[in-house]
N, C-alpha and C positions, 0 to 999 in steps of 0.2 A: 602599443600600450595595452596592457592586460585589461580584460573586461571585469566589472565588479561581480557579475553573476554569470555562471555557466548553467544553461538549461540543457538537460539530457533527455532526449525523446527516443525511447526504443520503439521501433515501428515494424510491425509484421502485418501485411495485407490491410492497411488502414488508409488506402487511397481516398476513400470517401470522407474521412474525418480529419486527416492531417492538416489541410489548409485552415480549418477553423482553429485548431490548436495554435498554429503559427500566427494567425490573425490576433489571437488573444495576447501573444507576446508583443507583437508590433504595436498594440494599443497601449502598452505600458507607459505610465507617466514617468518612470525611470528607465530611460532607453539604453543604459550602458550594460548590455548583456551580449552574450554569444549563445547560439543555439546549436547543439550537436545532435543531428538526427542520425541514429544508428539503424540502418535498414537491416533487419535480421533475416535475410534471405527471402524477402517477399516474392510471391509468385504473381502479384498483380502489378500495377504501375505505380506503386508507392515510391519507389526509388526515382522514377522519372519525375514525379510531381515534386519530390524533395529537391532534386537537382534544379528544376526550374525555379523554385522558390529561392534557392541559394544564389542563382544567377542574378536575381533582382534585389536581394538583400545580403550584403556582404557579412552580416552578423550570423548568417545561417550557413552551416556546412554539413555535408553528407558523408558519412562513413558507411561502408557496406561489409557484411560478413555472412558466412554461412549460417543457416538457421541453428540456433542454440538456445533459444529462450530469452525472455526479457532480462533475466539476471545477468547473463553474459553480455547482452547488449548494453545494459546500464554500466557494467564494469568497463567495457571498452570506452564508453563516454567519459567515465571518471578518470581513466588513464591519460586522456588528452585534454581534459578540461583545464582552462587557465584562470578561471575566475576565483575570487576570494570566497564566494559563496556558491553553493550547489542547489539547484532546483531540479527535481525530477518531475516529468510531465509525460503521461501516456498520450499516445497519438490521437485518441478519441476524447480526451478531456480538455478543459480550458480553465483559465484563471481570470480573476477580476483585474481590471486595468490598473488598479492602485496597489496590487499585492506586493510587488517589489518595493515600492516606496514605503508602504506601511511596515513591512517586516524588517526591511533594512534599518529604518529609523529605530525600531525597537531593539534590534540586535546590536547595533552600534552604541546606542545609549546605555544599554545594560550589559554590554560585553558578553553576549550569549553565544553558545555553541549551536543551539537549535531554537527554532520558533515554529509554532504551528497555529493555524487559524481555523475558524468554523468553515463549513462547506454546505452545499446543497446538491441534491440529486437533480440531474437534468435528464428528462425523459425524451424519448424519440419524437413525441408530438410537440416538443418545445416547452412544456410546462416544467416548473421547478417545485421541488419539495420545500418544506419548511427548513429553516436553518438548523444545522445539526452540529453538535460539539460534545466532547467528552474530555475530562481532565485525566491526564495520563501520568503514571509513574511506573517503576519497575514491577510493582505488585499487580497493578491493573493490566499491564501489558501481558503478564504471564497468566493471570487468572480470569480476566474478563474480556479479552480481545475477541471480537466476533460474536459475542453474546449480546446482541442488541446495539452494539456500537463498534465502529472501527473508523479510523481516520485515514482518508486516502493519501497516497504518497505526495500528491501535489499540494496538500495543505501545509507541508513542511518546507522550511528553508534551513540549510545546514551551513555551518562554517567549514570550508574545505579543509583547513588545517586540523580541525577536530577529527574529521574522518581519516585523514592521512596519518595523524599522530597515533591513532588507536587501531590502525590497519583495518578499518571498517569498510567492507564492500559487500556486494551481494554474493550469496553462496550459490554458485552455478550448479552445485550438486543437488541443491534443494529444488525439486521440480514443482512443489506446491507451496503457497503462502510465503513466497520469498520476501514480500513486503513486511510481513509479520516478523520473519526471521531477522531482517535488517534492523527493525526497531528494537527487537530484543537485544541485539548486539550494541546498538547505540545506547540504550538505557543501562546496560551493564558497564559502560564506560563512564557513567556518572556525569552526564553533560550539564552544563549551565543552560537551563531551558526555561522559557516562559511562553505564555500563550496570548493570543488575541481572540478571546472567546466571543466577543460581540461583533467581530468583523468576518464577513463571508468572503473569503478570497479564492475559493476553489469550487469548480463545478464538475461533478462526478457523473459522467454519462452512463446511463443504464439501458442496456439492450433488453428488450422484452423477449424472454424465451419461455418455453414450457416449464411450468413450476416443478413438476415431478422430476424431469431430467436435470434441471438445475440444482435441485436439492440433493439428488444422488451425487452429482459432481462435487457439490459443496461438502457433503459428508465424507466422500472418499478423499477429497483433498485435505480436509481437517485431520482425519485419522492418519493419513500417510505422513503429514507434516508432524503430528504429535509423536508418531513412532520414530521419525527421523531425529527429532530434537531430544527425546528422552535420554539417550546415552551421553548427550553433550552438556547436560545440566547436572549440577551437583549441590549437595547440602540443602539449604532452605529453598533455593531455586527449584530443585527437583521436587520438593514437597509441594510447592505452589503449582508446579506443572501437573503433578498427579491429581491435584484438586481440579485443575482446568479440564483434564481428561474426564474426570468424573462428571463434571457439568455437561460435557459433550455427550456422555452416555444418556443423560436425561433427554437431550435434544434428539438423539438417535431414537429413543423409545417413543417420543411424541410423533416423530416422522413415520416410524413403523406403524403406529396406531392409525395415523391419518391415511397413508398411502399403501400400506401393506405391500411394499415393494421388495422383491427378492434381491434387487441390486443394492438397496439401502441395507438390507439385512447382511449381505455379504461384506459390505464396506467395513463393518466392525472388525473383521478379522484381518484388516490391514495392521492392527495392533498385535503385539505379542500377547500370548495368553496370560502371562504373569502380570502384564500391565493392565489388562482387562480386569483381572481379579482384584488388584490393588484399587483401581478406580471404582469398581463396584462396591468395595467396602467403604469408600468415602461418600457414597451417594446419599446416605441420610444427612450428612452435613451439607453437601453441595446442592441440596434442594433449594437452599437460599439463593444460589446463583441462578437456578432455573426460574424462580419467582421473579428475580430482577429482569431476566431475559424476557419473560412473558409480559411484564409491565411495560418495559421499554419498547418492545416490538409491537404489541397489540393494544395497549391502553394509552400510553403517552406518545404514540407515534405522531 
């Protein structure tokens, strides 16, 4: 008998956190699920831990592959998933015990393709942030994602037939922001979608790292992804994307002023020079996005 929900966990060197992610599944009030752990060439004992969990719980199975990134690992899970619904979960994250029941009820009652809920950051010391949420549509995904808000992958639940019908999977060529890329593809397919804004169903684990280095990586990743996506968008979508790049230029300037980092400076030139010029011309308009980002990040946090 096929499970109702297939949970796909890409895992690379997450031996310390994987058991907690599985425990959050085993605590679900709706127990009809399968969990596919895709070990992406881990060099620690993640695969051994996953195999031991699978021996004790027949709903869990382990797949192994050479290291290729989380996008390829998730796609491998999608290829073998048997559930009517798809839940993505990173190995260091966890979900609320009622998440499946809450979202399944909504999706079945309203015949939805996608549902997403609020989330909280979970810090290494065990504390939680306030509940966070953002209303999404194709415009906000293209112009506002990452500027004061983003929704983690495990806040969502997907109808498997919607993903298969529209040939939606993770782009393994996209080495940065593959979650953002996946959502853009989902929203371009015009899903029937609704939200649970007052329910926190996902806990998003935050590693504490050096701020300067993390901002460099964030900036490099954003610019690399924006350069990758630019040729793939057309018409009004491309105009919205240029606006989003322009907003990113404002963030880049603020980080340059604060850190005066040569690495952050060089990250800009991940973008083609023509793209930089177009985005710069839009900066007088996109200052509104900058203000929204500052308010969301530093005032209303």
